[in-house]
MDTraj code that builds the backbone (N, CA, C; nanometers):
import mdtraj as md
import numpy as np

residues = "MET PHE VAL GLN ARG PHE SER ALA THR ARG ARG GLY ALA ARG LEU ALA ARG ARG LEU ALA THR HIS ARG LEU ASP GLN TRP HIS LEU PRO TYR GLY SER PRO ALA SER ASP THR VAL THR LEU VAL VAL ALA GLU LEU ALA ALA ASN ALA VAL LEU HIS GLY ARG VAL PRO GLY ARG ASP PHE GLU LEU ARG LEU ALA TYR ASP ARG THR ALA GLY LEU VAL ARG VAL GLU VAL SER ASP THR HIS PRO ASP HIS PRO GLY PRO ALA LEU ARG PRO PRO ALA ASP ALA ASP SER GLY ARG GLY LEU PHE LEU VAL GLU ALA VAL ALA ALA ARG TRP GLY VAL ALA GLU ARG THR GLY PRO GLY LYS THR VAL TRP ALA GLU CYS ALA ILE PHE ALA ASP GLY GLY PRO PRO VAL ARG ARG SER ALA ARG SER GLU VAL PRO ARG PRO VAL GLY GLU LEU".split()
xyz = np.array([
    [0.3885, 1.0963, -1.8146],
    [0.4228, 1.1869, -1.9218],
    [0.3150, 1.1754, -2.0301],
    [0.2916, 1.2865, -2.0943],
    [0.1968, 1.2930, -2.2054],
    [0.2716, 1.3484, -2.3252],
    [0.2633, 1.2796, -2.4405],
    [0.3277, 1.3252, -2.5641],
    [0.2283, 1.3041, -2.6775],
    [0.2066, 1.4083, -2.7559],
    [0.1129, 1.3985, -2.8678],
    [0.1545, 1.4974, -2.9762],
    [0.1391, 1.4563, -3.1010],
    [0.1609, 1.5464, -3.2147],
    [0.0265, 1.5967, -3.2629],
    [0.0266, 1.7216, -3.3105],
    [-0.0951, 1.7870, -3.3574],
    [-0.0678, 1.8558, -3.4901],
    [-0.1716, 1.8692, -3.5696],
    [-0.1573, 1.9446, -3.6936],
    [-0.1311, 2.0907, -3.6585],
    [-0.0478, 2.1556, -3.7367],
    [-0.0118, 2.2953, -3.7099],
    [-0.1220, 2.3880, -3.7624],
    [-0.2390, 2.3750, -3.7005],
    [-0.3565, 2.4544, -3.7355],
    [-0.4188, 2.5077, -3.6071],
    [-0.5112, 2.6011, -3.6212],
    [-0.5820, 2.6514, -3.5024],
    [-0.6561, 2.5378, -3.4328],
    [-0.7122, 2.4474, -3.5116],
    [-0.7825, 2.3315, -3.4541],
    [-0.6853, 2.2437, -3.3754],
    [-0.5643, 2.2238, -3.4282],
    [-0.4629, 2.1457, -3.3575],
    [-0.4232, 2.2109, -3.2261],
    [-0.4082, 2.3434, -3.2264],
    [-0.3734, 2.4153, -3.1033],
    [-0.4854, 2.4030, -3.0002],
    [-0.6087, 2.4137, -3.0446],
    [-0.7230, 2.4005, -2.9535],
    [-0.7293, 2.2593, -2.8948],
    [-0.7061, 2.1573, -2.9775],
    [-0.7069, 2.0200, -2.9302],
    [-0.5934, 1.9954, -2.8308],
    [-0.4770, 2.0527, -2.8556],
    [-0.3648, 2.0399, -2.7624],
    [-0.4033, 2.0951, -2.6253],
    [-0.4664, 2.2107, -2.6243],
    [-0.5097, 2.2717, -2.4983],
    [-0.6104, 2.1822, -2.4270],
    [-0.7075, 2.1312, -2.4999],
    [-0.8122, 2.0485, -2.4379],
    [-0.7567, 1.9169, -2.3846],
    [-0.6687, 1.8525, -2.4605],
    [-0.6107, 1.7268, -2.4134],
    [-0.5159, 1.7495, -2.2960],
    [-0.4466, 1.8613, -2.2946],
    [-0.3607, 1.8938, -2.1800],
    [-0.4453, 1.9094, -2.0538],
    [-0.5566, 1.9794, -2.0640],
    [-0.6452, 1.9979, -1.9491],
    [-0.6982, 1.8637, -1.9006],
    [-0.7324, 1.7761, -1.9945],
    [-0.7801, 1.6426, -1.9580],
    [-0.6706, 1.5645, -1.8855],
    [-0.5475, 1.5702, -1.9379],
    [-0.4367, 1.4987, -1.8737],
    [-0.4095, 1.5535, -1.7342],
    [-0.4144, 1.6848, -1.7182],
    [-0.3940, 1.7446, -1.5862],
    [-0.4983, 1.6930, -1.4875],
    [-0.6217, 1.6811, -1.5325],
    [-0.7276, 1.6283, -1.4467],
    [-0.6949, 1.4844, -1.4057],
    [-0.6414, 1.4052, -1.4977],
    [-0.6015, 1.2686, -1.4638],
    [-0.4878, 1.2669, -1.3627],
    [-0.4066, 1.3704, -1.3622],
    [-0.2971, 1.3828, -1.2663],
    [-0.3439, 1.4492, -1.1365],
    [-0.4734, 1.4591, -1.1160],
    [-0.5347, 1.5180, -0.9957],
    [-0.5067, 1.6677, -0.9825],
    [-0.4978, 1.7338, -1.0958],
    [-0.4949, 1.8792, -1.1033],
    [-0.6242, 1.9160, -1.1752],
    [-0.7342, 1.9262, -1.1005],
    [-0.8680, 1.9311, -1.1621],
    [-0.8932, 2.0536, -1.2484],
    [-0.9782, 2.0311, -1.3465],
    [-1.0226, 2.1376, -1.4352],
    [-1.0744, 2.2545, -1.3511],
    [-1.0321, 2.3739, -1.3836],
    [-1.0768, 2.4929, -1.3124],
    [-0.9933, 2.5273, -1.1911],
    [-0.8997, 2.4412, -1.1513],
    [-0.8124, 2.4743, -1.0381],
    [-0.7075, 2.5751, -1.0862],
    [-0.6509, 2.6522, -0.9945],
    [-0.5482, 2.7485, -1.0365],
    [-0.4308, 2.6833, -1.1097],
    [-0.3876, 2.5664, -1.0635],
    [-0.2752, 2.4986, -1.1290],
    [-0.3132, 2.4569, -1.2706],
    [-0.4316, 2.3978, -1.2868],
    [-0.4773, 2.3566, -1.4192],
    [-0.4921, 2.4765, -1.5118],
    [-0.5511, 2.5828, -1.4612],
    [-0.5701, 2.7020, -1.5444],
    [-0.4361, 2.7597, -1.5904],
    [-0.3373, 2.7602, -1.5015],
    [-0.2068, 2.8157, -1.5363],
    [-0.1373, 2.7312, -1.6423],
    [-0.1337, 2.6007, -1.6205],
    [-0.0672, 2.5134, -1.7174],
    [-0.1413, 2.5177, -1.8514],
    [-0.2727, 2.5190, -1.8469],
    [-0.3519, 2.5259, -1.9696],
    [-0.3236, 2.6553, -2.0453],
    [-0.3089, 2.7662, -1.9748],
    [-0.2741, 2.8929, -2.0396],
    [-0.1389, 2.8818, -2.1089],
    [-0.0415, 2.8218, -2.0426],
    [0.0915, 2.8063, -2.1020],
    [0.0837, 2.7183, -2.2265],
    [0.0114, 2.6066, -2.2181],
    [-0.0052, 2.5193, -2.3339],
    [-0.0712, 2.5958, -2.4486],
    [-0.1771, 2.6700, -2.4171],
    [-0.2494, 2.7448, -2.5207],
    [-0.1584, 2.8456, -2.5902],
    [-0.0807, 2.9195, -2.5148],
    [0.0067, 3.0213, -2.5732],
    [0.1192, 2.9598, -2.6560],
    [0.1824, 2.8543, -2.6032],
    [0.2923, 2.7923, -2.6776],
    [0.2416, 2.7200, -2.8020],
    [0.1253, 2.6562, -2.7925],
    [0.0677, 2.5904, -2.9103],
    [0.0266, 2.6931, -3.0152],
    [-0.0329, 2.8037, -2.9706],
    [-0.0706, 2.9099, -3.0654],
    [0.0528, 2.9658, -3.1354],
    [0.1610, 2.9842, -3.0615],
    [0.2847, 3.0322, -3.1239],
    [0.3395, 2.9315, -3.2244],
    [0.3309, 2.8026, -3.1927],
    [0.3784, 2.6998, -3.2858],
    [0.2981, 2.7037, -3.4153],
    [0.1700, 2.7325, -3.4037],
    [0.0832, 2.7372, -3.5215],
    [0.1019, 2.8671, -3.5990],
    [0.1123, 2.9785, -3.5291],
    [0.1211, 3.1088, -3.5958],
    [0.2613, 3.1425, -3.6452],
    [0.3622, 3.1123, -3.5647],
    [0.4984, 3.1556, -3.5968],
    [0.5918, 3.0405, -3.6317],
    [0.5594, 2.9192, -3.5867],
    [0.6482, 2.8059, -3.6087],
    [0.5989, 2.7088, -3.7129],
    [0.4944, 2.7449, -3.7821],
    [0.4342, 2.6532, -3.8789],
    [0.5199, 2.6400, -4.0037],
    [0.5438, 2.5159, -4.0400],
    [0.6055, 2.4825, -4.1675],
    [0.5029, 2.3954, -4.2389],
    [0.4612, 2.4332, -4.3611],
    [0.3571, 2.3552, -4.4305],
    [0.3900, 2.2053, -4.4339],
    [0.2901, 2.1266, -4.3983],
    [0.3053, 1.9822, -4.3990],
    [0.3692, 1.9243, -4.2745],
    [0.4045, 2.0076, -4.1782],
    [0.4698, 1.9606, -4.0550],
    [0.3795, 1.9861, -3.9351],
    [0.3820, 1.8945, -3.8399],
    [0.3032, 1.9046, -3.7175],
    [0.3852, 1.9739, -3.6081],
    [0.3209, 1.9964, -3.4936],
    [0.3940, 2.0353, -3.3742],
    [0.3685, 1.9295, -3.2678],
    [0.4556, 1.9243, -3.1688],
    [0.4449, 1.8223, -3.0654],
    [0.4318, 1.8883, -2.9286],
    [0.3446, 1.8322, -2.8467],
    [0.3264, 1.8760, -2.7084],
    [0.3740, 1.7657, -2.6162],
    [0.4547, 1.8030, -2.5180],
    [0.4972, 1.7108, -2.4114],
    [0.4617, 1.7748, -2.2786],
    [0.4045, 1.6945, -2.1904],
    [0.3761, 1.7378, -2.0537],
    [0.4369, 1.6359, -1.9583],
    [0.4962, 1.6844, -1.8520],
    [0.5475, 1.5970, -1.7467],
    [0.5148, 1.6609, -1.6131],
    [0.4659, 1.5801, -1.5207],
    [0.4294, 1.6276, -1.3873],
    [0.5192, 1.5604, -1.2859],
    [0.5948, 1.6379, -1.2133],
    [0.6795, 1.5894, -1.1049],
    [0.6171, 1.6363, -0.9743],
    [0.5425, 1.5474, -0.9092],
    [0.4748, 1.5841, -0.7836],
    [0.5740, 1.6223, -0.6755],
    [0.6862, 1.5510, -0.6695],
    [0.7858, 1.5775, -0.5656],
    [0.8399, 1.7198, -0.5762],
    [0.8722, 1.7622, -0.6970],
    [0.9263, 1.8973, -0.7182],
    [0.8159, 2.0019, -0.7286],
    [0.6915, 1.9575, -0.7460],
    [0.5805, 2.0512, -0.7616],
    [0.5884, 2.1276, -0.8921],
    [0.6229, 2.0557, -1.0009],
    [0.6388, 2.1199, -1.1318],
    [0.5628, 2.0446, -1.2392],
    [0.5024, 2.1201, -1.3279],
    [0.4536, 2.0648, -1.4540],
    [0.5381, 2.1309, -1.5620],
    [0.6015, 2.0482, -1.6424],
    [0.6843, 2.0988, -1.7519],
    [0.6059, 2.0838, -1.8814],
    [0.6009, 2.1920, -1.9574],
    [0.5330, 2.1960, -2.0866],
    [0.6407, 2.2172, -2.1923],
    [0.6385, 2.1341, -2.2961],
    [0.7298, 2.1516, -2.4091],
    [0.6480, 2.1493, -2.5371],
    [0.6704, 2.2470, -2.6224],
    [0.6069, 2.2493, -2.7536],
    [0.7184, 2.2612, -2.8572],
    [0.7245, 2.1618, -2.9446],
    [0.8281, 2.1574, -3.0484],
    [0.7650, 2.1800, -3.1847],
    [0.8315, 2.2609, -3.2654],
    [0.7887, 2.2798, -3.4036],
    [0.9118, 2.2727, -3.4927],
    [0.8921, 2.2742, -3.6238],
    [1.0037, 2.2546, -3.7160],
    [1.0566, 2.3840, -3.7772],
    [1.0060, 2.4976, -3.7351],
    [1.0547, 2.6251, -3.7883],
    [1.1862, 2.6603, -3.7184],
    [1.2864, 2.7066, -3.7930],
    [1.4172, 2.7311, -3.7323],
    [1.4262, 2.8571, -3.6460],
    [1.3370, 2.9545, -3.6646],
    [1.3472, 3.0795, -3.5883],
    [1.3110, 3.0579, -3.4419],
    [1.3881, 3.1223, -3.3555],
    [1.3637, 3.1161, -3.2116],
    [1.2892, 3.2424, -3.1685],
    [1.2014, 3.2297, -3.0682],
    [1.1310, 3.3490, -3.0206],
    [1.2263, 3.4438, -2.9498],
    [1.1929, 3.5704, -2.9562],
    [1.2720, 3.6718, -2.8875],
    [1.2307, 3.6823, -2.7422],
    [1.2814, 3.7808, -2.6732],
    [1.2448, 3.7992, -2.5325],
    [1.0969, 3.8338, -2.5186],
    [1.0444, 3.8020, -2.4012],
    [0.9024, 3.8283, -2.3729],
    [0.8871, 3.9737, -2.3303],
    [0.8658, 4.0607, -2.4264],
    [0.8508, 4.2028, -2.3979],
    [0.7040, 4.2389, -2.3864],
    [0.6748, 4.3369, -2.3023],
    [0.5368, 4.3831, -2.2891],
    [0.4964, 4.4516, -2.4190],
    [0.3861, 4.4051, -2.4788],
    [0.3404, 4.4680, -2.6032],
    [0.2728, 4.6020, -2.5732],
    [0.2633, 4.6884, -2.6716],
    [0.1902, 4.8139, -2.6509],
    [0.0453, 4.7848, -2.6113],
    [-0.0132, 4.8725, -2.5322],
    [-0.1496, 4.8523, -2.4820],
    [-0.2514, 4.8379, -2.5940],
    [-0.2283, 4.9020, -2.7067],
    [-0.3254, 4.8963, -2.8166],
    [-0.2950, 4.7856, -2.9186],
    [-0.1960, 4.6995, -2.8895],
    [-0.1603, 4.5916, -2.9815],
    [-0.2670, 4.4826, -2.9797],
    [-0.2932, 4.4252, -3.0963],
    [-0.3906, 4.3169, -3.1076],
    [-0.3288, 4.1800, -3.0794],
    [-0.1973, 4.1719, -3.0777],
    [-0.1304, 4.0437, -3.0548],
    [0.0032, 4.0692, -2.9865],
    [0.0795, 3.9620, -2.9657],
    [0.2133, 3.9773, -2.9091],
    [0.2211, 3.9589, -2.7595],
    [0.1172, 3.9046, -2.6976],
    [0.1166, 3.8885, -2.5529],
    [0.1513, 3.7480, -2.5064],
    [0.1635, 3.6535, -2.5988],
    [0.1795, 3.5130, -2.5636],
    [0.2957, 3.4850, -2.4710],
    [0.4173, 3.5160, -2.5133],
    [0.5326, 3.4876, -2.4284],
    [0.5380, 3.5783, -2.3069],
    [0.4801, 3.6966, -2.3175],
    [0.4708, 3.7856, -2.2011],
    [0.3850, 3.7180, -2.0925],
    [0.2748, 3.6539, -2.1333],
    [0.1896, 3.5810, -2.0384],
    [0.2627, 3.4596, -1.9820],
    [0.3325, 3.3861, -2.0686],
    [0.4078, 3.2699, -2.0217],
    [0.5107, 3.3138, -1.9177],
    [0.5820, 3.4197, -1.9474],
    [0.6817, 3.4716, -1.8523],
    [0.6163, 3.5088, -1.7189],
    [0.4959, 3.5623, -1.7242],
    [0.4275, 3.6070, -1.6025],
    [0.3818, 3.4913, -1.5145],
    [0.3447, 3.3777, -1.5731],
    [0.2864, 3.2701, -1.4924],
    [0.3778, 3.1501, -1.4716],
    [0.4791, 3.1314, -1.5549],
    [0.5681, 3.0160, -1.5416],
    [0.6809, 3.0470, -1.4444],
    [0.7305, 2.9431, -1.3786],
    [0.8462, 2.9597, -1.2908],
    [0.9689, 2.9964, -1.3738],
    [0.9798, 2.9367, -1.4912],
    [1.0865, 2.9696, -1.5855],
    [1.0488, 2.9131, -1.7208],
    [1.1122, 2.9663, -1.8246],
    [1.0860, 2.9184, -1.9606],
    [1.2097, 2.9429, -2.0449],
    [1.2145, 2.8772, -2.1591],
    [1.3282, 2.8957, -2.2467],
    [1.3069, 2.8243, -2.3786],
    [1.4128, 2.8210, -2.4569],
    [1.4110, 2.7579, -2.5880],
    [1.5284, 2.6618, -2.5938],
    [1.5033, 2.5425, -2.6457],
    [1.6082, 2.4414, -2.6576],
    [1.6125, 2.3895, -2.8007],
    [1.7298, 2.3454, -2.8429],
    [1.7434, 2.2789, -2.9717],
    [1.6751, 2.1433, -2.9610],
    [1.6411, 2.0874, -3.0749],
    [1.5809, 1.9545, -3.0768],
    [1.6457, 1.8721, -3.1857],
    [1.6301, 1.7418, -3.1786],
    [1.6788, 1.6550, -3.2838],
    [1.5956, 1.6821, -3.4087],
    [1.6613, 1.7046, -3.5190],
    [1.5901, 1.7391, -3.6411],
    [1.5721, 1.8900, -3.6498],
    [1.4920, 1.9344, -3.7460],
    [1.4751, 2.0787, -3.7638],
    [1.3880, 2.1403, -3.6553],
    [1.4090, 2.2686, -3.6323],
    [1.3220, 2.3430, -3.5418],
    [1.3777, 2.3602, -3.4026],
    [1.2856, 2.3802, -3.3084],
    [1.3225, 2.4075, -3.1697],
    [1.2098, 2.3619, -3.0787],
    [1.2409, 2.3613, -2.9489],
    [1.1429, 2.3310, -2.8458],
    [1.1344, 2.4507, -2.7529],
    [1.0149, 2.5041, -2.7366],
    [0.9917, 2.6098, -2.6383],
    [0.9312, 2.5397, -2.5170],
    [0.9905, 2.5618, -2.4008],
    [0.9481, 2.4924, -2.2805],
    [0.9178, 2.5914, -2.1690],
    [0.8364, 2.5469, -2.0764],
    [0.8060, 2.6269, -1.9574],
    [0.7806, 2.5320, -1.8416],
    [0.8190, 2.5744, -1.7228],
    [0.7916, 2.4976, -1.6024],
    [0.6982, 2.5781, -1.5136],
    [0.5894, 2.5148, -1.4748],
    [0.4906, 2.5785, -1.3882],
    [0.4993, 2.5149, -1.2507],
    [0.5257, 2.5957, -1.1508],
    [0.5349, 2.5474, -1.0132],
    [0.3953, 2.5440, -0.9522],
    [0.3670, 2.4351, -0.8815],
    [0.2384, 2.4225, -0.8136],
    [0.2612, 2.3662, -0.6748],
    [0.1667, 2.3874, -0.5867],
    [0.1726, 2.3270, -0.4544],
    [0.1418, 2.1789, -0.4663],
    [0.1887, 2.1003, -0.3710],
    [0.1669, 1.9560, -0.3737],
    [0.0189, 1.9207, -0.3770],
    [-0.0660, 2.0059, -0.3206],
    [-0.2093, 1.9765, -0.3185],
    [-0.2799, 2.0231, -0.4459],
    [-0.2027, 2.0664, -0.5465],
    [-0.2630, 2.1133, -0.6707],
    [-0.3120, 2.2562, -0.6609],
    [-0.2729, 2.3261, -0.5552],
    [-0.3157, 2.4634, -0.5347],
    [-0.2521, 2.5591, -0.6326],
    [-0.2580, 2.6879, -0.6019],
    [-0.2126, 2.7886, -0.6975],
    [-0.0647, 2.7784, -0.7296],
    [-0.0301, 2.8158, -0.8506],
    [0.1102, 2.8137, -0.8907],
    [0.1896, 2.9206, -0.8170],
    [0.3178, 2.8941, -0.8064],
    [0.4085, 2.9869, -0.7398],
    [0.5187, 3.0235, -0.8365],
    [0.5378, 3.1517, -0.8632],
    [0.6452, 3.1956, -0.9519],
    [0.7752, 3.1915, -0.8728],
    [0.8758, 3.1222, -0.9290],
    [1.0005, 3.1054, -0.8561],
    [1.1149, 3.1891, -0.9101],
    [1.1211, 3.2087, -1.0399],
    [1.2336, 3.2837, -1.0950],
    [1.1990, 3.3335, -1.2334],
    [1.2881, 3.4114, -1.2887],
    [1.2679, 3.4655, -1.4235],
    [1.3118, 3.3636, -1.5272],
    [1.3065, 3.4036, -1.6525],
    [1.3435, 3.3174, -1.7653],
    [1.4847, 3.2640, -1.7479],
    [1.5009, 3.1402, -1.7834],
    [1.6311, 3.0767, -1.7777],
    [1.6640, 3.0196, -1.9143],
    [1.7839, 3.0355, -1.9588],
    [1.8252, 2.9830, -2.0887],
    [1.8758, 2.8394, -2.0777],
    [1.8869, 2.7844, -1.9574],
    [1.9410, 2.6512, -1.9397],
    [1.8258, 2.5516, -1.9354],
    [1.8038, 2.4777, -2.0449],
    [1.6921, 2.3830, -2.0469],
    [1.7252, 2.2556, -1.9707],
    [1.6225, 2.1960, -1.9114],
    [1.6360, 2.0635, -1.8518],
    [1.5474, 1.9701, -1.9311],
    [1.6025, 1.8604, -1.9827],
    [1.5174, 1.7659, -2.0545],
    [1.4082, 1.7119, -1.9646],
    [1.2968, 1.6726, -2.0236],
    [1.1838, 1.6220, -1.9464],
    [1.2255, 1.5072, -1.8563],
    [1.3123, 1.4205, -1.9026],
    [1.3554, 1.3061, -1.8240],
    [1.4259, 1.3429, -1.6957],
    [1.4706, 1.4671, -1.6814],
    [1.5421, 1.5093, -1.5614],
    [1.4546, 1.5800, -1.4603],
    [1.3244, 1.5780, -1.4789],
    [1.2355, 1.6425, -1.3811],
    [1.2390, 1.5737, -1.2490],
])
top = md.Topology()
chain = top.add_chain()
for i, resn in enumerate(residues, 1):
    res = top.add_residue(resn, chain, resSeq=i)
    for name in ("N", "CA", "C"):
        top.add_atom(name, md.element.get_by_symbol(name[0]), res)
traj = md.Trajectory(xyz[None], top)
């Protein structure tokens, strides 16, 4: 498992993405592989949302990653202290400059959702399915509102 807190800034979101990619490589999901690219995209989108929409001045966000080789899942959790929960992942208009983050997460993750957390805020989580050999991710189902704690992977 990997757990790290980051400043709720663009620099913090970028560092979260880079450290996640490094951790995936340590878990034998090499940089540039389809599985690594997918999980890194999910981390990037959820971290960016924590910085842009979940930022509370003076508060950090937290990234958790867990890899269950047996189940072929990498679980990504990003917690922030803002009380608002994200809405459904709707396709943004073609000419929109933003609003694609959760739409992308929905497209590449096996499932995703929002869970309450101890203290203020929420945790947005996603599970990315991968082959045992670290090959391309496999989409298994749509969004699920039933969260599973990281310890239950």
